[in-house]
N, C-alpha and C positions, 0 to 999 in steps of 0.2 A: 467526505474525503475519498472514500473508497471508489465511488462512481467516477470521480475525477481521475483517480489513478488508473482505473480500468480504461477510461477513454484515452488517456495518454498512451497506454500500452497498445491499444488498438491502432492508434494513429501511427505510432512508431513502427509497428509490424507491417502496416500497409506501405510505408515508405521504403523499406529495405527489400532488396531482391536477392541478395547473396545469402546462401544458407548459413555461412559463418556469421554474417552480420545479424541474421535472424536469431541465431543462438545467443549472441551477445546481447541483443535487445531483450530476449526472454530472461536472461540472467539479471540484467539491470531492472527489468520490470518486476521480477520476483522480489528483488531486494527492496524496491520502492514500495511494493504492496506490504511486505513484512514491516517496513518502517511505519507505514500508515496504521497497520494493526497494532503495533507497539504503542503508538501515540493514542490509540483509542482504548487502551486497557486502563481501567481505573483501579487503583489500589483500595482495598477495604481494610478496616481496622484490624482484622485478625491475620493479616499478612497474605491472604489469598487475593487473587486478582479476578476481576469480573470484566469480561469483554463486553463492550457496548459502544455505541456511537456517541461521541461528545458533541452535543449541539450548542452548548453554552461555553464560550471561551473562558469564563471564570472557573470552570471545572478543571482546566488544564494544570 
């Protein structure tokens, strides 16, 4: 999911020319990547989280 997010960010940044628009795109992209990272965090039994890539949808 992260490579897809980064590809979307790159495409959006290429399409905007105004500095204000670029700042907005960067903020939206950062939020999107943060959401992807949150989705890829897996809870473990002791309450800690382990960051990893979820390849199997049954792990969600």
